Residue frames as qw, qx, qy, qz and C-alpha x, y, z in Angstrom:
[[0.001, 0.892, 0.452, 0.000, 0.00, 0.00, 0.00],
 [0.386, 0.558, -0.038, 0.734, 1.37, 3.43, -0.93],
 [0.292, -0.155, -0.512, 0.793, 2.26, 5.76, 1.96],
 [0.251, -0.094, -0.054, -0.962, -0.45, 8.29, 0.98],
 [0.659, -0.257, -0.524, -0.475, -3.20, 5.67, 0.96],
 [0.593, -0.208, -0.680, 0.378, -1.92, 4.17, 4.20],
 [0.099, -0.019, -0.332, 0.938, -2.02, 7.66, 5.80],
 [0.463, -0.173, -0.226, -0.839, -5.63, 8.16, 4.68],
 [0.707, -0.251, -0.641, -0.161, -6.72, 4.74, 6.00],
 [0.480, -0.177, -0.599, 0.616, -5.01, 5.29, 9.38],
 [0.063, -0.053, 0.145, -0.986, -6.44, 8.84, 9.61],
 [0.575, -0.252, -0.402, -0.667, -9.98, 7.67, 8.84],
 [0.685, -0.275, -0.662, 0.127, -9.69, 4.97, 11.53],
 [0.319, -0.092, -0.453, 0.828, -8.37, 7.51, 14.04],
 [0.285, -0.198, -0.104, -0.932, -11.27, 9.85, 13.26],
 [0.691, -0.311, -0.510, -0.408, -13.81, 7.10, 14.01],
 [0.656, -0.231, -0.604, 0.388, -12.06, 6.00, 17.22],
 [0.249, -0.018, -0.318, 0.914, -11.42, 9.49, 18.62],
 [0.289, -0.307, -0.237, -0.875, -14.92, 10.84, 17.96],
 [0.575, -0.395, -0.700, -0.152, -16.71, 8.49, 20.38],
 [0.448, -0.270, -0.625, 0.579, -15.66, 9.62, 23.89],
 [0.062, -0.532, -0.319, 0.782, -16.73, 13.29, 23.90],
 [0.356, 0.576, 0.637, 0.370, -19.25, 14.00, 21.20],
 [0.007, -0.957, -0.273, 0.102, -19.86, 17.58, 22.27],
 [0.261, -0.829, 0.305, 0.388, -16.19, 18.54, 22.00],
 [0.343, -0.282, 0.750, 0.491, -14.93, 16.36, 19.17],
 [0.678, 0.580, 0.144, -0.427, -16.13, 16.59, 15.59],
 [0.444, -0.212, 0.728, 0.478, -15.08, 14.73, 12.50],
 [0.592, 0.671, 0.203, -0.398, -15.84, 15.06, 8.83],
 [0.667, 0.117, 0.522, 0.518, -14.72, 14.83, 5.26],
 [0.169, 0.828, 0.007, -0.535, -13.96, 17.38, 2.58],
 [0.726, 0.540, 0.208, 0.373, -12.93, 18.11, -0.96],
 [0.385, -0.729, 0.124, 0.552, -9.73, 20.15, -1.12],
 [0.625, 0.733, 0.099, 0.249, -8.16, 22.26, -3.86],
 [0.561, -0.473, 0.175, 0.657, -4.45, 23.08, -3.89],
 [0.381, 0.863, 0.141, -0.299, -4.49, 26.16, -6.11],
 [0.203, 0.836, -0.456, -0.230, -0.91, 26.07, -7.43],
 [0.518, -0.344, 0.777, 0.098, 0.41, 22.51, -7.10],
 [0.368, 0.084, 0.831, 0.409, 0.91, 21.01, -10.56],
 [0.109, -0.195, -0.458, -0.860, -1.28, 23.74, -12.07],
 [0.583, -0.189, 0.187, -0.767, -3.98, 23.14, -9.45],
 [0.340, 0.025, -0.940, -0.023, -4.92, 19.80, -7.90],
 [0.664, -0.365, -0.024, -0.652, -8.12, 18.51, -6.34],
 [0.303, 0.173, -0.904, 0.248, -8.14, 16.02, -3.51],
 [0.684, -0.516, -0.398, -0.328, -10.14, 14.33, -0.78],
 [0.223, 0.372, -0.638, 0.636, -9.53, 14.60, 2.92],
 [0.578, -0.549, -0.603, 0.045, -10.61, 13.99, 6.50],
 [0.005, -0.586, 0.249, -0.771, -10.87, 16.48, 9.37],
 [0.570, -0.476, -0.618, 0.260, -10.92, 16.09, 13.16],
 [0.029, -0.641, 0.099, -0.760, -11.75, 19.08, 15.34],
 [0.525, -0.376, -0.645, 0.408, -11.37, 19.32, 19.12],
 [0.147, -0.805, -0.133, -0.559, -13.16, 22.19, 20.87],
 [0.313, 0.100, -0.610, 0.721, -11.82, 23.68, 24.08],
 [0.298, -0.686, -0.664, 0.001, -14.61, 23.89, 26.71],
 [0.258, -0.840, -0.298, 0.373, -15.56, 27.43, 27.85],
 [0.200, -0.590, 0.308, 0.719, -13.23, 29.10, 25.31],
 [0.677, 0.658, 0.091, -0.317, -13.79, 29.98, 21.64],
 [0.039, 0.640, -0.726, -0.250, -10.70, 27.98, 20.65],
 [0.956, 0.106, 0.226, -0.152, -10.44, 24.73, 18.72],
 [0.234, -0.507, 0.744, 0.367, -7.72, 22.54, 17.29],
 [0.840, 0.428, 0.106, -0.314, -8.18, 20.91, 13.89],
 [0.380, -0.366, 0.759, 0.381, -6.21, 18.27, 12.02],
 [0.725, 0.560, 0.013, -0.402, -6.73, 17.79, 8.27],
 [0.487, -0.257, 0.752, 0.363, -5.31, 15.07, 6.03],
 [0.630, 0.633, 0.032, -0.448, -5.55, 15.17, 2.22],
 [0.568, -0.063, 0.675, 0.467, -4.55, 13.19, -0.83],
 [0.344, 0.670, -0.090, -0.652, -4.55, 15.14, -4.10],
 [0.773, 0.347, 0.503, 0.171, -5.22, 13.69, -7.55],
 [0.141, -0.675, 0.313, 0.653, -2.47, 15.34, -9.58],
 [0.748, 0.627, 0.215, 0.000, -2.32, 15.79, -13.35],
 [0.270, -0.736, 0.487, 0.384, 1.32, 15.47, -14.41],
 [0.665, 0.574, -0.419, -0.230, 3.21, 14.45, -17.52],
 [0.390, 0.323, -0.828, 0.240, 5.35, 12.20, -15.28],
 [0.620, -0.426, -0.656, 0.055, 4.50, 10.02, -12.28],
 [0.065, 0.341, -0.364, 0.864, 3.72, 12.38, -9.38],
 [0.467, -0.588, -0.659, -0.033, 1.71, 12.55, -6.15],
 [0.012, -0.426, 0.279, -0.861, 0.84, 15.10, -3.47],
 [0.604, -0.568, -0.550, -0.096, -0.50, 14.48, 0.02],
 [0.240, 0.327, -0.440, 0.801, -0.21, 16.12, 3.40],
 [0.431, -0.625, -0.631, 0.161, -1.66, 17.30, 6.66],
 [0.030, 0.574, -0.149, 0.804, -2.29, 20.49, 8.59],
 [0.471, -0.466, -0.644, 0.384, -2.58, 21.02, 12.33],
 [0.031, 0.539, 0.129, 0.832, -4.35, 24.28, 13.18],
 [0.175, -0.444, -0.626, 0.617, -5.50, 26.33, 16.18],
 [0.006, -0.513, -0.468, -0.720, -8.55, 28.48, 15.45],
 [0.043, 0.246, 0.480, -0.841, -10.31, 31.30, 17.28],
 [0.017, -0.473, -0.782, -0.406, -14.06, 31.25, 16.59],
 [0.246, -0.066, 0.151, -0.955, -16.77, 33.87, 16.88],
 [0.080, 0.302, 0.943, -0.118, -19.85, 32.09, 18.26],
 [0.367, 0.125, -0.115, -0.914, -22.67, 33.58, 16.19],
 [0.669, 0.188, 0.608, -0.383, -26.03, 31.73, 16.12],
 [0.831, 0.476, 0.262, -0.120, -26.22, 29.33, 13.15],
 [0.654, 0.678, -0.196, 0.272, -22.74, 30.33, 11.93],
 [0.684, -0.642, 0.153, 0.310, -19.27, 29.88, 13.39],
 [0.553, 0.775, -0.209, 0.222, -16.61, 31.89, 11.55],
 [0.771, -0.542, 0.118, 0.314, -12.97, 31.39, 12.58],
 [0.404, 0.825, -0.370, 0.142, -9.43, 32.56, 11.94],
 [0.850, -0.471, 0.223, 0.075, -6.32, 30.63, 12.82],
 [0.202, 0.743, -0.633, -0.077, -2.73, 29.58, 12.37],
 [0.953, -0.138, 0.248, -0.104, -1.15, 26.20, 12.02],
 [0.287, -0.534, 0.735, 0.304, 1.55, 23.89, 10.74],
 [0.825, 0.445, -0.062, -0.343, 1.48, 22.27, 7.29],
 [0.456, -0.357, 0.773, 0.259, 3.26, 19.14, 6.10],
 [0.750, 0.545, -0.031, -0.373, 3.19, 18.33, 2.37],
 [0.592, -0.256, 0.698, 0.310, 4.80, 15.38, 0.61],
 [0.585, 0.682, -0.163, -0.408, 5.52, 15.67, -3.11],
 [0.651, -0.172, 0.672, 0.308, 6.78, 12.86, -5.31],
 [0.553, 0.741, -0.124, -0.361, 7.79, 13.58, -8.91],
 [0.737, 0.517, -0.436, -0.020, 9.37, 10.91, -11.12],
 [0.861, -0.103, -0.420, 0.266, 10.57, 8.89, -8.14],
 [0.301, 0.273, -0.377, 0.832, 12.03, 11.91, -6.30],
 [0.462, -0.676, -0.573, -0.030, 10.34, 12.26, -2.92],
 [0.238, 0.258, -0.307, 0.885, 10.36, 15.40, -0.76],
 [0.346, -0.709, -0.608, 0.086, 8.54, 16.57, 2.36],
 [0.160, 0.408, -0.092, 0.894, 8.14, 20.25, 3.17],
 [0.344, -0.623, -0.632, 0.308, 6.89, 21.86, 6.36],
 [0.160, 0.230, -0.005, 0.960, 5.79, 25.38, 7.12],
 [0.150, 0.321, 0.527, -0.772, 3.30, 27.71, 8.75],
 [0.003, -0.463, -0.687, -0.560, -0.20, 28.36, 7.48],
 [0.158, 0.224, 0.375, -0.885, -2.79, 31.04, 8.17],
 [0.117, -0.277, -0.794, -0.528, -6.45, 30.87, 7.33],
 [0.416, 0.042, 0.295, -0.859, -10.10, 31.64, 7.81],
 [0.207, -0.169, -0.916, -0.298, -13.25, 29.58, 7.61],
 [0.497, -0.103, 0.237, -0.828, -16.84, 29.17, 8.68],
 [0.086, -0.133, -0.987, -0.023, -19.26, 26.41, 9.61],
 [0.517, -0.296, -0.232, -0.769, -23.08, 26.41, 9.39],
 [0.068, -0.070, 0.879, -0.466, -24.60, 25.03, 12.59],
 [0.581, -0.071, -0.281, -0.761, -27.93, 23.76, 11.27],
 [0.940, -0.192, -0.114, -0.259, -28.08, 20.08, 12.28],
 [0.771, -0.460, 0.392, 0.201, -25.59, 17.40, 13.24],
 [0.696, 0.307, 0.348, 0.548, -24.32, 17.66, 9.62],
 [0.113, -0.899, -0.058, 0.419, -22.51, 20.98, 9.46],
 [0.701, 0.583, 0.126, 0.391, -21.12, 22.24, 6.14],
 [0.416, -0.774, 0.106, 0.465, -17.87, 24.19, 6.34],
 [0.624, 0.715, -0.058, 0.311, -15.39, 26.10, 4.21],
 [0.611, -0.670, 0.163, 0.389, -11.74, 26.63, 5.15],
 [0.595, 0.755, -0.082, 0.264, -9.18, 28.68, 3.19],
 [0.681, -0.620, 0.174, 0.350, -5.50, 28.48, 4.17],
 [0.463, 0.816, -0.338, 0.076, -2.33, 30.00, 2.80],
 [0.925, -0.292, 0.086, 0.226, 0.52, 27.52, 3.26],
 [0.083, 0.907, -0.409, -0.053, 4.08, 28.74, 3.51],
 [0.695, -0.273, 0.645, 0.165, 5.52, 25.29, 2.73],
 [0.320, 0.572, -0.525, -0.542, 7.18, 24.87, -0.67],
 [0.356, -0.032, 0.933, 0.026, 5.44, 21.67, -1.66],
 [0.725, 0.191, 0.164, 0.641, 5.77, 22.14, -4.55],
 [0.157, 0.464, 0.042, 0.871, 5.00, 25.87, -4.03],
 [0.089, 0.229, 0.539, -0.806, 3.56, 28.20, -1.44],
 [0.218, -0.254, -0.685, -0.648, -0.16, 28.06, -2.15],
 [0.540, -0.146, 0.245, -0.792, -3.76, 28.39, -1.05],
 [0.114, -0.131, -0.985, -0.018, -5.66, 25.30, 0.10],
 [0.508, -0.111, -0.010, -0.854, -9.45, 25.56, -0.15],
 [0.042, -0.089, -0.986, 0.133, -11.58, 23.00, 1.66],
 [0.588, -0.134, -0.108, -0.791, -15.34, 22.42, 1.29],
 [0.333, 0.016, -0.939, 0.081, -16.80, 19.73, 3.48],
 [0.648, -0.520, -0.233, -0.506, -19.19, 18.57, 6.13],
 [0.033, 0.331, -0.779, 0.532, -18.58, 18.00, 9.82],
 [0.630, -0.402, -0.633, -0.202, -20.49, 15.48, 11.91],
 [0.570, -0.705, -0.367, 0.210, -21.23, 17.21, 15.21]]
């Protein structure tokens, strides 16, 4: 099994295991992601785990993505972000802003490289039911293969 697929399988299992103990503070979901500059723009699928801090408008989020790249040679792109967000608790809508750490792995024609760097971003979640759509936009300062925006559209469960 390729490392990117193995990472997605392990992450999905971790999401299911971690979400059980504290439903009110832990959320999990899935998303479609777009890396705006990588290989001319790449779309991927990902998973998200969010941990809320009780009594404070802070949360931590971990995202894992695998991108379906379009290259002339054999290439792949996958990675993860770990973010801390400050949310504004508005009824029916939770906008946030935050900072975090990005890890991106790029493989092109057998040459493998992992880059790390800071990210900053904003997002919002609709709080309508237990299925909560969200959008998250991050600027990653990791050269993998370039500094770029990551746009996520997804749904959180709880």
